C-alpha positions as CSV (number, residue, x, y, z in Angstrom):
1,M,-3.4,17.0,0.8
2,I,-4.0,13.9,-1.2
3,H,-5.2,10.4,-0.3
4,V,-4.0,7.2,-1.9
5,I,-5.7,3.9,-1.9
6,A,-3.5,1.2,-3.2
7,S,-4.8,-2.4,-3.5
8,I,-2.2,-5.0,-3.9
9,K,-3.3,-8.5,-5.0
10,V,-0.7,-10.9,-3.5
11,K,-0.1,-14.4,-4.8
12,E,-1.7,-16.8,-2.4
13,D,1.5,-18.6,-1.4
14,S,3.3,-15.3,-0.8
15,L,0.9,-13.5,1.5
16,D,2.8,-13.9,4.8
17,A,6.2,-13.1,3.2
18,F,4.7,-10.0,1.5
19,I,3.2,-8.7,4.7
20,D,6.6,-9.1,6.5
21,V,8.5,-7.2,3.7
22,F,5.8,-4.5,3.6
23,K,5.7,-4.0,7.4
24,A,9.5,-3.7,7.5
25,N,9.3,-0.8,5.1
26,V,6.5,1.1,6.8
27,P,8.8,2.9,9.4
28,H,11.0,4.2,6.5
29,V,7.9,5.6,4.7
30,L,6.5,7.3,7.7
31,K,9.8,9.2,8.1
32,E,9.6,10.6,4.6
33,S,9.0,14.3,4.1
34,G,5.3,14.9,3.1
35,C,4.0,11.6,4.5
36,L,1.0,12.2,6.7
37,G,-0.1,8.5,7.0
38,Y,0.7,5.1,5.6
39,E,-1.1,2.0,6.8
40,P,-1.6,-1.5,5.4
41,V,-5.0,-3.1,6.0
42,K,-6.8,-6.2,4.9
43,D,-10.5,-7.0,4.3
44,L,-12.6,-7.7,7.3
45,P,-15.5,-10.0,6.4
46,T,-18.6,-8.6,8.0
47,G,-21.4,-10.5,6.2
48,L,-22.8,-7.2,4.7
49,S,-24.3,-7.9,1.3
50,I,-22.6,-4.8,-0.3
51,Q,-19.1,-5.8,0.8
52,E,-16.6,-7.4,-1.5
53,T,-13.7,-9.2,0.3
54,D,-10.6,-10.9,-0.9
55,P,-8.1,-12.4,1.6
56,A,-5.3,-12.0,-0.9
57,V,-5.6,-8.2,-1.2
58,I,-3.6,-5.9,1.0
59,T,-4.8,-2.3,0.8
60,I,-2.6,0.6,1.7
61,I,-4.3,3.8,3.0
62,E,-2.0,6.7,2.5
63,K,-2.0,10.5,3.1
64,W,0.5,12.8,1.4
65,E,1.0,16.5,1.5
66,S,1.0,16.7,-2.3
67,P,1.3,14.7,-5.5
68,E,5.0,15.8,-5.6
69,A,5.6,14.2,-2.2
70,L,4.0,11.0,-3.5
71,K,6.2,11.0,-6.6
72,A,9.3,11.5,-4.4
73,H,8.1,8.6,-2.2
74,L,8.0,6.2,-5.1
75,A,11.6,7.0,-6.1
76,T,13.1,6.6,-2.6
77,P,15.8,3.8,-2.2
78,H,13.7,1.9,0.3
79,M,10.7,1.8,-2.1
80,V,12.9,0.7,-5.0
81,E,14.2,-2.1,-2.7
82,Y,10.7,-3.0,-1.6
83,Q,9.6,-3.3,-5.2
84,K,12.5,-5.6,-6.0
85,K,11.8,-7.8,-3.0
86,T,8.0,-8.1,-3.7
87,K,7.8,-8.1,-7.5
88,D,7.4,-11.9,-7.7
89,M,4.9,-11.9,-4.9
90,V,2.4,-9.5,-6.5
91,A,-0.3,-10.6,-8.9
92,G,-1.7,-7.1,-9.5
93,V,-2.0,-3.5,-8.3
94,S,-4.8,-0.9,-8.4
95,V,-4.1,2.7,-7.2
96,K,-6.6,5.5,-6.7
97,I,-5.2,9.0,-6.0
98,L,-7.9,11.2,-4.4
99,E,-8.3,14.8,-3.2
100,P,-10.7,16.1,-0.6
101,V,-13.9,17.7,-1.9
């Protein structure tokens, strides 16, 4: 099993539209072979001094059976369509692919 933490910096004027497009795609992803979890989340300001927050970042917490399942996910028609719809809304992306220790 692998974990993926994808942080997507969304252009400020596109945040609501991005969330709508993303949420519409989630049911398709959850049906994919090898998907064990796929959830968009946003920063929750808590006032803790160690926390960094950015209201324009949507973070995706994912679990996949394998790197191959993740690679297949990225090539699915619904992900290709999602990327087309959101490309002008996104200011940057950071991805971490992790394995349990």
